[in-house]
C-alpha positions in Angstrom: -2.7 53.8 -32.6 -6.0 53.1 -32.8 -6.7 49.3 -34.1 -9.5 49.5 -36.5 -9.7 45.8 -37.5 -10.3 45.2 -33.6 -13.4 47.8 -33.8 -14.8 46.1 -37.6 -14.5 42.7 -35.7 -16.0 43.1 -32.7 -19.0 45.1 -34.1 -18.9 42.3 -37.0 -19.7 39.6 -34.1 -22.2 41.7 -32.2 -24.1 42.3 -35.5 -24.5 38.5 -35.8 -25.7 38.3 -32.6 -28.1 41.3 -33.0 -29.6 39.3 -36.2 -30.4 36.2 -33.9 -32.8 38.1 -32.0 -34.4 39.9 -35.3 -34.9 36.2 -36.6 -36.2 35.3 -32.9 -38.7 38.0 -33.5 -39.4 36.5 -36.6 -40.6 33.2 -35.0 -42.9 35.4 -33.2 -44.1 36.9 -36.1 -44.7 33.6 -38.1 -46.6 32.3 -35.1 -49.1 35.1 -35.2 -49.1 34.9 -39.1 -49.0 38.9 -39.4 -47.7 41.3 -42.1 -44.4 42.1 -40.3 -42.5 38.9 -41.1 -41.1 39.7 -44.4 -39.7 42.8 -42.6 -38.0 40.9 -39.9 -36.7 38.4 -42.7 -35.2 41.4 -44.7 -34.0 43.0 -41.4 -32.4 39.8 -40.0 -30.9 39.2 -43.7 -29.3 42.4 -44.0 -28.0 42.5 -40.3 -26.2 39.1 -40.4 -24.8 39.9 -43.7 -23.1 43.2 -42.6 -21.9 41.4 -39.5 -20.5 38.8 -41.3 -18.7 40.9 -43.9 -17.7 43.0 -41.0 -16.2 39.9 -39.1 -14.6 38.7 -42.5 -12.6 41.6 -43.3 -11.0 41.7 -39.8 -10.6 37.9 -39.1 -7.2 36.9 -37.6 -6.7 40.3 -35.8 -4.5 39.9 -32.8 -6.5 39.9 -29.5 -5.0 42.8 -27.6 -7.1 45.8 -27.1 -6.7 49.2 -25.4 -8.8 51.7 -23.4 -9.3 53.9 -26.9 -10.8 51.0 -28.5 -12.9 49.8 -25.7 -14.5 53.4 -25.5 -14.9 53.2 -29.1 -16.8 49.8 -29.5 -19.1 50.5 -26.6 -20.1 54.2 -28.0 -20.4 52.6 -31.3 -22.2 49.4 -30.4 -25.4 51.1 -29.4 -25.3 53.5 -32.4 -25.2 50.6 -34.8 -27.5 48.5 -32.9 -30.0 51.4 -33.1 -29.5 51.6 -36.8 -30.2 48.2 -37.6 -33.0 47.8 -35.0 -35.1 50.4 -36.4 -35.0 48.3 -40.1 -38.3 46.2 -38.9 -40.3 49.4 -38.0 -39.2 51.0 -41.7 -39.5 47.8 -43.7 -42.9 46.8 -42.0 -44.4 50.5 -42.3 -45.2 50.5 -38.3 -43.1 53.7 -38.4 -42.6 55.5 -41.9 -39.9 58.0 -40.6 -36.2 57.3 -40.4 -36.1 59.9 -37.5 -39.1 58.5 -35.7 -37.9 54.9 -36.2 -34.2 55.4 -35.0 -35.6 57.7 -31.9 -37.6 54.6 -30.8 -35.2 52.2 -31.1 -32.9 54.0 -29.4 -35.1 54.7 -27.0 -35.5 51.1 -26.7 -32.0 49.9 -26.5 -31.1 52.7 -23.8 -34.2 51.7 -21.8 -35.3 55.1 -22.1 -38.8 54.4 -22.7 -39.6 57.5 -24.5 -41.8 56.6 -27.4 -43.3 58.6 -30.2 -46.0 55.5 -31.1 -49.8 56.9 -31.0 -51.2 53.4 -32.4 -49.5 50.7 -30.0 -52.4 48.1 -29.8 -52.4 48.3 -33.6 -48.7 46.9 -34.2 -48.0 43.5 -35.0 -46.8 41.3 -32.3 -43.7 40.6 -34.0 -42.7 44.6 -33.9 -44.1 44.7 -30.4 -42.2 41.7 -29.1 -38.8 43.3 -31.2 -39.8 46.9 -29.2 -39.8 45.0 -25.7 -36.7 43.0 -26.7 -34.5 46.0 -27.7 -35.0 47.1 -23.9 -34.3 43.9 -22.7 -31.0 43.4 -24.6 -30.1 46.7 -23.4 -30.9 46.4 -20.0 -28.2 44.8 -18.7 -25.6 46.0 -21.5 -25.3 44.8 -25.0 -21.5 44.0 -24.2 -22.1 42.2 -21.0 -24.6 40.1 -22.7 -22.4 39.0 -25.6 -19.4 38.6 -22.9 -21.7 36.3 -21.1 -22.7 34.3 -24.1 -20.1 34.5 -26.5 -16.7 33.3 -25.2 -15.5 33.6 -28.6 -16.0 37.6 -28.3 -12.5 36.8 -26.5 -11.1 40.5 -27.0 -10.6 43.0 -24.1 -13.7 41.7 -22.1 -12.3 43.8 -19.1 -12.4 47.2 -21.2 -15.7 46.6 -22.5 -17.0 46.0 -19.1 -15.6 48.7 -17.7 -16.8 50.9 -20.2 -20.4 49.8 -20.1 -21.6 48.8 -16.8 -23.3 51.7 -15.0 -22.2 53.1 -11.9 -18.8 55.0 -10.5 -17.2 51.7 -9.7 -18.2 48.6 -11.6 -18.9 45.6 -9.0 -17.5 42.0 -10.3 -19.3 39.2 -8.6 -16.4 37.1 -9.7 -12.6 37.5 -10.3 -13.2 36.6 -14.0 -15.3 39.1 -16.3 -16.9 36.6 -18.4 -18.3 34.6 -15.2 -19.5 38.0 -13.8 -21.0 38.7 -17.2 -23.1 35.4 -17.2 -24.1 35.5 -13.5 -25.4 38.9 -14.2 -27.5 37.6 -17.3 -28.4 34.4 -15.3 -30.1 36.7 -12.5 -31.6 39.1 -15.1 -33.2 36.4 -17.0 -34.3 34.6 -14.2 -36.1 37.7 -12.8 -37.3 37.9 -15.8 -39.0 34.8 -15.9 -40.3 34.6 -12.6 -42.1 37.9 -13.1 -43.5 36.6 -16.2 -45.0 33.6 -14.6 -46.4 35.8 -11.5 -48.0 38.4 -14.1 -49.9 35.0 -15.9 -51.0 34.5 -12.7 -52.8 37.4 -12.4 -54.6 37.2 -15.3 -52.4 38.9 -18.0 -52.0 37.2 -21.3 -48.8 35.1 -22.0 -47.7 37.8 -24.6 -48.2 40.8 -22.7 -46.7 39.1 -19.7 -43.5 38.3 -21.6 -42.9 41.9 -23.0 -43.5 43.7 -19.4 -41.7 41.1 -17.8 -38.5 42.0 -20.1 -39.0 45.6 -20.2 -39.4 45.8 -16.2 -36.3 44.1 -15.6 -34.8 46.4 -18.0 -36.3 49.3 -16.2 -37.7 50.4 -19.8 -40.9 51.2 -19.8 -42.3 49.7 -23.1 -45.7 48.6 -22.9 -47.8 46.5 -25.3 -50.7 49.3 -24.3 -51.1 52.8 -25.1 -52.4 53.3 -21.5 -49.2 51.7 -20.0 -49.8 49.8 -16.5 -53.1 51.4 -16.1 -54.8 49.4 -19.1 -55.0 46.2 -16.7 -56.8 48.0 -13.9 -55.2 45.4 -11.2 -53.8 46.1 -8.0 -52.0 42.8 -8.0 -50.4 43.6 -11.3 -49.2 46.5 -10.2 -48.0 45.2 -6.8 -45.9 42.5 -9.1 -44.6 44.9 -11.0 -43.7 47.4 -8.7 -41.5 44.5 -6.6 -39.7 43.7 -9.9 -39.1 47.8 -10.8 -37.8 47.8 -7.3 -35.4 44.6 -7.5 -34.2 46.1 -11.0 -33.5 49.3 -9.5 -31.0 47.6 -7.0 -27.6 46.7 -7.3 -27.7 43.0 -8.9 -24.4 42.0 -6.8 -27.0 42.4 -3.5 -29.4 39.7 -5.4 -26.4 37.2 -6.2 -25.4 38.0 -2.2 -28.8 36.9 -1.1 -28.7 33.8 -3.4 -25.4 33.0 -1.9 -26.6 33.3 1.5 -24.7 36.8 2.3 -27.5 38.5 3.7 -25.4 40.7 6.0 -24.0 42.2 2.9 -27.3 43.2 2.1 -28.6 44.6 5.0 -25.5 46.5 5.8 -25.3 48.2 2.1 -25.6 52.1 2.5 -26.9 52.8 -1.1 -29.8 49.9 -0.6 -30.9 51.6 2.4 -30.9 55.1 1.0 -32.6 54.3 -2.0 -35.3 52.2 0.0 -35.7 55.5 2.5 -36.3 57.8 -0.5 -38.8 55.6 -2.1 -40.7 55.4 1.6 -40.4 59.1 2.1 -41.5 60.2 -1.4 -44.5 57.7 -1.7 -45.2 58.8 2.1 -45.8 62.4 1.3 -47.3 61.8 -2.3 -50.0 59.5 -0.7 -50.9 61.4 2.3 -51.4 64.7 -0.2 -53.6 62.8 -2.4 -55.5 61.4 0.5 -55.9 65.1 1.8 -56.9 66.8 -1.5 -59.0 63.9 -3.2 -61.9 61.4 -2.7 -59.1 58.4 -3.1 -59.2 55.9 -0.5 -56.0 54.8 1.3 -54.6 51.8 -0.8 -55.5 53.2 -4.2 -53.8 56.4 -3.1 -50.6 54.6 -1.7 -50.5 52.2 -4.6 -50.5 55.1 -7.0 -47.9 57.2 -4.9 -45.5 53.9 -4.7 -46.1 53.0 -8.5 -45.4 56.0 -9.6 -42.6 56.6 -7.4 -40.7 53.4 -7.7 -41.3 53.9 -11.7 -39.3 57.2 -11.7 -36.7 56.8 -9.4 -36.0 53.0 -11.0 -36.1 55.3 -14.4 -38.7 52.8 -15.6 -41.2 55.4 -16.7 -44.4 52.9 -16.6 -47.5 54.9 -15.5 -50.8 53.9 -13.7 -51.7 57.4 -12.9 -51.4 61.0 -14.6 -49.3 62.7 -11.9 -49.9 65.8 -13.9 -53.3 66.1 -12.9 -51.8 66.1 -9.2 -51.2 69.6 -7.6 -47.9 71.1 -8.6 -46.1 70.1 -5.3 -46.4 66.7 -5.9 -45.2 67.5 -9.6 -41.9 69.1 -8.3 -41.1 66.1 -6.0 -41.7 63.5 -8.8 -39.3 66.2 -10.9 -36.6 65.8 -8.2 -37.0 62.0 -8.3 -36.0 62.2 -12.0 -32.4 63.3 -10.9 -31.9 60.3 -8.3 -32.0 57.3 -10.6 -31.3 53.6 -9.5 -28.5 52.3 -8.0 -25.3 51.2 -9.5 -25.1 47.9 -10.9 -28.7 47.7 -11.8 -30.4 48.4 -14.8 -31.8 51.3 -14.0 -30.8 54.9 -15.3 -30.0 58.6 -13.8 -27.5 59.8 -11.8 -27.2 56.8 -9.4 -27.8 56.6 -5.7 -24.5 55.9 -4.6 -23.2 59.2 -6.3 -25.9 61.2 -4.7 -24.9 59.4 -1.4 -21.3 60.0 -1.5 -21.7 63.5 -2.5 -23.9 64.1 0.7 -21.2 62.4 2.6 -17.9 63.8 1.2 -19.9 67.5 1.6 -20.6 66.8 5.1 -17.3 65.5 5.8 -15.6 68.7 4.2 -17.1 70.7 6.9 -15.8 68.7 9.7 -12.1 69.0 7.3 -12.9 73.0 7.8 -13.5 72.4 11.5 -10.5 70.1 11.9 -8.0 71.2 9.3 -5.3 68.8 10.7 -7.1 65.7 10.9 -7.6 62.8 8.5 -11.1 62.4 7.5 -11.8 60.0 4.9 -15.3 59.7 3.2 -16.3 56.0 3.9 -18.8 53.8 2.0 -20.0 50.3 3.3 -17.0 50.8 6.1 -14.9 51.3 3.4 -12.5 54.5 2.5 -13.6 55.4 -0.8 -10.5 56.5 -2.7 -10.1 60.2 -3.9 -10.2 59.4 -7.4 -13.4 57.9 -7.0 -14.9 60.9 -5.3 -13.3 63.1 -7.7 -14.8 61.3 -10.5 -18.2 61.5 -9.1 -17.5 65.5 -8.6 -16.8 65.7 -12.5 -19.9 63.6 -13.2 -22.0 66.2 -11.6 -20.8 68.9 -12.9 -20.9 67.5 -16.4 -24.2 66.7 -15.9 -25.5 69.8 -14.6 -23.5 71.7 -17.2 -25.2 69.0 -20.1 -28.8 69.8 -18.6 -28.1 73.4 -18.6 -26.6 73.5 -22.4 -29.4 71.0 -23.6 -32.1 72.7 -22.1 -31.2 75.8 -24.1 -31.2 73.7 -27.4 -34.8 72.3 -26.5 -35.9 75.6 -25.8 -36.1 76.5 -29.5 -38.8 73.4 -29.8 -40.8 73.4 -26.4 -43.8 75.2 -25.3 -41.8 76.8 -22.4 -38.6 76.2 -20.6 -39.8 73.9 -17.8 -41.2 71.7 -20.7 -37.8 71.5 -22.3 -35.9 71.1 -19.1 -38.2 67.7 -18.6 -37.1 66.5 -21.9 -34.0 66.8 -21.2 -34.3 65.4 -17.9 -36.1 62.6 -18.7 -34.0 61.5 -21.9 -30.5 62.0 -20.1 -31.8 60.0 -17.2 -33.5 57.1 -19.2 -36.5 57.6 -17.5 -39.4 57.7 -20.3 -42.4 60.1 -19.5 -41.8 63.9 -18.6 -44.0 67.0 -18.3 -46.4 68.9 -19.8 -46.0 67.9 -23.5 -44.2 64.9 -22.9 -46.4 63.9 -19.7 -47.2 60.1 -18.9 -50.5 60.3 -21.0 -48.3 61.7 -23.9 -45.3 61.2 -25.8 -42.6 62.7 -28.4 -44.0 62.6 -31.6 -44.9 66.1 -31.9 -41.3 67.4 -31.6 -39.4 68.2 -34.6 -36.9 65.7 -36.1 -33.7 67.5 -34.9 -35.3 67.5 -31.6 -35.6 63.7 -31.6 -32.1 63.1 -32.9 -30.9 65.4 -30.1 -32.4 63.6 -27.6 -31.6 60.2 -28.9 -28.1 61.6 -28.6 -29.1 62.5 -24.9 -30.4 59.1 -24.4 -27.0 57.7 -25.5 -25.0 59.9 -23.3 -27.2 59.0 -20.4 -27.0 55.3 -20.5 -23.4 55.4 -20.8 -23.0 57.4 -18.1 -21.4 60.6 -19.9 -17.9 60.1 -19.7 -17.8 56.9 -22.3 -19.3 59.1 -25.0 -17.9 62.7 -23.7 -13.8 61.1 -23.9 -14.5 60.6 -27.8 -15.0 64.5 -28.1 -11.5 64.9 -26.5 -8.8 65.9 -28.9 -6.2 64.0 -26.5 -8.1 60.7 -27.0 -7.3 60.7 -30.8 -3.7 61.7 -30.3 -1.2 58.8 -31.1 
C-alpha cells in the first residue's frame, strides 16, 4: 500500500526549503530595488504556506518508506517545484503565459536550458538570479541537496538518492547516504565559488559571474545575456567556462578522489578517458574543418570548436558561435554529440558516457562469445566485472530511449517546420541540452512553438533528467497494484 502521508510529509518539507531560495531571490531583488520584489515576497509566502500545511497534515508519520513512495516523491518534486517556481515569473509579469512560465522553470530545474525569452537583458536582477538558481538547485539534484542540508528529512534517504542521482549505478563517496550528499554538494558549491572568482578576475561583473557560475556547474546554460557567452567576447572567460563545464560533466566522485589524494583512480577511470577522447577527437575535426573552410585563425577556430563540443557533450548549452552557420557535416557531428551526454554522477544530462562505453564493450564481447561459445567472457569496467543486471538495465535504457525519441519526433512533427527540426527539439529536451537546430538553434529559442508542444517538451525534460525509468515506472500498472 502506498503511504500518501509520507509523500505529503517530504513534499511539504521540500516546499518549505524552496521558499527559502525564493526569499533569497527576494533579497537580490531588494538590493537592486526593482519591480519584482513583491513577486518574490508573494511567491515565497505561498510556497512556504503550502509546504507547512502539507507537513502539518502529515506530522508524526512513521519513518519507513518503500521504493514506490521514493519513485513517486522524486518524480513529483520536480513537477511541484516547477509549479511554485514559475510564480515569480507570473507575478512580476516577466512571463505572462502560464505555459511559458512553467516551460522556463522546468527547463531551469532540469538544467535543460531551453528558453522562451527574447528579452533576457531587460529582466530584473531578482528574476535573472532565480532563473540561474533553479538550474543550480536542479544540477546536483533537489533531493540530494535536501538530504545534505536537512537531517530532519530523515525518511528513505537511500530510496530517494538512488531514484534521483543520474547514471546506471549511483556512486557513493561514503557508506552513509547523507554524508555522500553533503560531500557532493560541498564539492559542487566549492567549484561554483572558485569559478565565480575566476570570472570576476576576467572582467565579468560580480552579478554576471555568480549567475554564470551557478549555471555552468549545473550544466544548465542559462545566461544573463541574450547572446549567451558570446556577449562577453573574451577568450579568458571562455576558457574558464570550458574548464568548469568539463569538470561539471565528469563524475564528481573523481573530483573527490583528487581531493583525497587518490590520483590513480582518476587516471585509470575508463569513462573519464573515453569522455576526454571524444572531446579531443570532435574538437580536432571541427576546428580543422573550420580552419580549412574559413579565414578564421587557429586559436579562435580551436576555441570555438572546443567550447561548442564541451558545451554540447556536457549538455550545458552555452553558445559562443552559431554552429548552424558551419558546413552541414559539422552540424551532423554536433547532432551526434547530443546523444552522448556527460559522465555518470555528473550534473550533465544525456545518455551518459558510461552507458555508451559499456554498450560498445558488451557488443564487442558478444562477438567473442559467438566465436568461443563455451568461454566465460564477462563485461568489465574499470577492471571489475559488470553484473548482468546492470548490462540488461543499460540495454533496456537504450531501447526505451530510441522508442521515446521516435515517438516524440512523430508528435513534434505536427508543429515543426520539418522532421529534422522535430527530431532536434526532442533530442535537445530529452537530453537536457538546450539549443537545437533550425528554428530552435543556438541563437534562437522555443518561444514560437505552440502551447501543447511546450508542455510535451517539458515532460521530455523531466523524463530525461530522471533518466527515464524513475518516471516511466509510474505508468506501469503493476506499480500501483497492492
